MARTIDO-440526 format. One record per residue (C-alpha): residue number from 1; x negated, y negated, z negated. Coordinates in Angstrom, 3 decimals. Example, Ala and Ser with C-alpha at 12.3 -4.5 7.8 and 13.67 -1.06 7.14 Angstrom:
2
+-----+----------+----------+----------+
:   i :        X :        Y :        Z :
+-----+----------+----------+----------+
:   1 :  -12.300 :    4.500 :   -7.800 :
:   2 :  -13.670 :    1.060 :   -7.140 :
+-----+----------+----------+----------+
END
This chain:
70
+-----+----------+----------+----------+
:   i :        X :        Y :        Z :
+-----+----------+----------+----------+
:   1 :    5.818 : -124.751 : -223.885 :
:   2 :    7.670 : -121.362 : -225.053 :
:   3 :   10.491 : -121.637 : -227.771 :
:   4 :   11.536 : -119.356 : -230.352 :
:   5 :   13.732 : -116.856 : -229.142 :
:   6 :   16.293 : -117.261 : -231.993 :
:   7 :   16.478 : -120.917 : -231.553 :
:   8 :   16.632 : -120.511 : -227.686 :
:   9 :   19.466 : -117.882 : -228.005 :
:  10 :   21.496 : -120.214 : -230.820 :
:  11 :   21.227 : -123.335 : -228.507 :
:  12 :   22.310 : -121.425 : -225.625 :
:  13 :   25.207 : -120.175 : -227.282 :
:  14 :   26.281 : -123.356 : -229.096 :
:  15 :   26.113 : -125.354 : -225.560 :
:  16 :   28.279 : -122.745 : -224.059 :
:  17 :   30.652 : -122.576 : -226.852 :
:  18 :   30.098 : -118.731 : -227.717 :
:  19 :   30.329 : -116.868 : -231.014 :
:  20 :   27.655 : -114.617 : -231.853 :
:  21 :   29.926 : -111.779 : -231.199 :
:  22 :   30.827 : -112.821 : -227.712 :
:  23 :   27.303 : -113.186 : -226.824 :
:  24 :   26.467 : -110.086 : -228.220 :
:  25 :   29.121 : -108.143 : -226.153 :
:  26 :   27.853 : -109.816 : -222.714 :
:  27 :   24.203 : -108.860 : -223.865 :
:  28 :   25.048 : -105.309 : -224.767 :
:  29 :   23.860 : -105.640 : -228.250 :
:  30 :   25.136 : -105.976 : -231.885 :
:  31 :   26.155 : -109.302 : -233.507 :
:  32 :   23.733 : -108.116 : -236.415 :
:  33 :   20.729 : -108.399 : -233.842 :
:  34 :   21.850 : -111.704 : -232.456 :
:  35 :   22.310 : -112.877 : -236.006 :
:  36 :   18.906 : -111.413 : -237.111 :
:  37 :   17.148 : -112.932 : -234.027 :
:  38 :   18.664 : -116.366 : -234.847 :
:  39 :   17.454 : -116.313 : -238.534 :
:  40 :   14.125 : -115.310 : -237.617 :
:  41 :   14.515 : -111.960 : -239.102 :
:  42 :   13.229 : -109.743 : -236.265 :
:  43 :    9.530 : -109.686 : -235.550 :
:  44 :    9.936 : -108.053 : -231.896 :
:  45 :   12.450 : -107.500 : -229.642 :
:  46 :   12.833 : -104.309 : -227.354 :
:  47 :   12.967 : -104.370 : -223.698 :
:  48 :   16.567 : -103.151 : -223.565 :
:  49 :   17.597 : -105.802 : -225.875 :
:  50 :   15.608 : -108.475 : -224.204 :
:  51 :   16.899 : -107.487 : -221.060 :
:  52 :   20.635 : -107.570 : -222.241 :
:  53 :   20.201 : -111.135 : -223.502 :
:  54 :   18.306 : -112.203 : -220.359 :
:  55 :   21.074 : -110.976 : -217.931 :
:  56 :   23.738 : -112.531 : -220.397 :
:  57 :   21.909 : -115.833 : -219.887 :
:  58 :   21.871 : -115.315 : -216.217 :
:  59 :   17.960 : -114.770 : -216.205 :
:  60 :   15.616 : -112.100 : -215.133 :
:  61 :   13.572 : -110.713 : -217.877 :
:  62 :   10.664 : -112.465 : -216.731 :
:  63 :   12.227 : -115.831 : -216.727 :
:  64 :   13.454 : -115.228 : -220.042 :
:  65 :   10.418 : -114.005 : -221.597 :
:  66 :    8.460 : -116.870 : -219.959 :
:  67 :   10.722 : -119.256 : -221.765 :
:  68 :   10.733 : -117.580 : -225.533 :
:  69 :    8.153 : -116.310 : -228.139 :
:  70 :    9.239 : -113.544 : -230.632 :
+-----+----------+----------+----------+
END
C-alpha cells in the first residue's frame, strides 16, 4: 500500500533526525517545498523534485514513486 508522500518524507526525516532544511539541501529543493509536502499543501510533485527527494533517500525515482502517493 502506498503512503502519503508528506508522511513518508516526515517519517524518513524523523528516523534520521534531519531537519526540513537539512533534508531539503540533500534533495536539492527548498525547505518550503518539504514543509508544504509534509503538511499536504502540494497537490502534485514535479519530476525534478521527486527525483531529488528519492536520491536524498537513497532510492531511484521508480522506487520512490512505488512507495508514495501524492
